[in-house]
C-alpha positions as CSV (number, residue, x, y, z in Angstrom):
1,X,71.4,34.2,15.1
2,X,73.4,31.5,16.8
3,X,75.2,34.0,19.1
4,X,71.9,35.7,20.0
5,X,70.2,32.4,20.9
6,X,73.0,31.2,23.0
7,X,73.0,34.5,24.9
8,X,69.3,34.1,25.6
9,X,69.6,30.5,26.7
10,X,72.4,31.4,29.1
11,X,69.8,33.3,31.2
12,X,67.2,30.5,31.2
13,X,66.8,28.6,34.4
14,X,66.9,24.9,33.7
15,X,68.2,22.7,31.0
16,X,67.3,23.2,27.3
17,X,68.4,22.3,23.9
18,X,67.4,23.7,20.5
19,X,67.0,22.3,17.0
20,X,66.0,24.9,14.4
21,X,65.8,24.8,10.6
22,X,64.0,27.5,8.6
23,X,61.6,26.1,6.0
24,X,61.7,29.3,4.0
25,X,65.2,30.7,4.3
26,X,68.4,29.2,3.0
27,X,70.1,29.6,6.4
28,X,71.8,26.5,7.8
29,X,70.2,24.6,10.6
30,X,71.0,25.6,14.2
31,X,71.6,23.0,16.9
32,X,72.4,23.8,20.6
33,X,73.2,20.7,22.7
34,X,71.8,18.3,20.0
35,X,72.9,15.2,21.8
36,X,71.1,16.0,25.1
37,X,68.4,13.6,26.2
38,X,65.0,14.7,27.5
39,X,62.0,12.9,28.9
40,X,59.4,12.2,26.3
41,X,57.0,14.6,27.9
42,X,59.2,17.4,26.7
43,X,58.6,16.5,23.1
44,X,54.9,16.1,23.5
45,X,54.3,19.7,24.6
46,X,54.3,21.0,21.0
47,X,51.6,18.6,19.9
48,X,49.5,19.4,22.9
49,X,49.8,23.1,22.2
50,X,48.9,22.7,18.5
51,X,45.8,20.8,19.5
52,X,44.9,23.4,22.1
53,X,45.2,26.2,19.6
54,X,43.1,24.2,17.1
55,X,40.3,23.6,19.6
56,X,40.3,27.2,20.7
57,X,40.1,28.3,17.0
58,X,37.2,26.0,16.6
59,X,35.4,27.6,19.6
60,X,35.6,24.7,22.0
61,X,37.1,27.0,24.6
62,X,39.0,30.4,24.9
63,X,42.7,30.5,25.4
64,X,42.1,32.6,28.6
65,X,40.0,29.8,30.1
66,X,41.5,27.9,33.1
67,X,41.7,24.1,32.8
68,X,42.8,21.6,35.4
69,X,45.4,19.2,34.1
70,X,46.0,16.0,35.9
71,X,48.8,13.6,35.5
72,X,47.0,10.5,34.3
73,X,47.0,8.2,31.3
74,X,43.7,7.4,29.6
75,X,43.3,4.3,27.5
76,X,42.4,5.4,24.0
77,X,41.7,2.0,22.5
78,X,40.0,-1.1,24.0
């Protein structure tokens, strides 16, 4: 698996790192460039996608819908 993943990543444009651990299999963890630093936005994408899929599942919108995303911070608490 390690060799296959590194071969795939070699063709990716840009910078990436991987941390993988199976929750159901006894395989050891896999780390590719584990010490590389990334902007926090890179780590937030997973949580955003989880919420998008949850809301789509709940019928709030369809995954095929187009949405405008603006770069802005909204104050959540007064």
